Residue, then its C-alpha position, 0 to 999 in steps of 0.5 A: m500499499g502507499k503512504h498518505l499524501r498528508k504524510l508525504f507532503s505538507a498542505d502548503q506543498v500540496k496548495e503549491v501544486f494545485e495552484r501551478y496547475l490551475s495557473r497553467e504552469i504544469a500539466v495535469d501528468q507532471a502535477s500528478a507525478m509530483l504528488k505521487i497519485r493517479r490522476r483520478q485521484f488528483f482531480k478529486l483532491l483539485k475539486v475539494y481544493r476548489e470548493r474550499l477555496s470558493m467558500k473561503l472566498v465567499k465568507n471573506f467577501l461577506k465578512k468584508s461587505f456586510t459588517p455593520p458601521d463603525a460610529s465614525s461612518d454615515e448611518r443613513c442606510w442602517p436601521g436606526g440611522s437618521f434616514h430611517r428615523k426621518v422616513y419612519g417618523l421615529a424620534t430619538s427617544q422611541r429607539 
């Protein structure tokens, strides 16, 4: 039986091979040979890598895009801000 991929390479080494493949620096045969796995296993792992990468990008996007404003920023578009008080007739004491 062969050794496990995680015992042969660090996570950074595997990521580097995937990134080099995705940037078209190396071919599939070279990448699978570097990781000492077959082509089918390479594509299974690549699929998992892409899914995790896309989820990480989505989480970072959501984290940056939907954080509430701090006290120094404009609150007009946030509930409870000056715009909502004017439009919905909320007095300052009703908050």
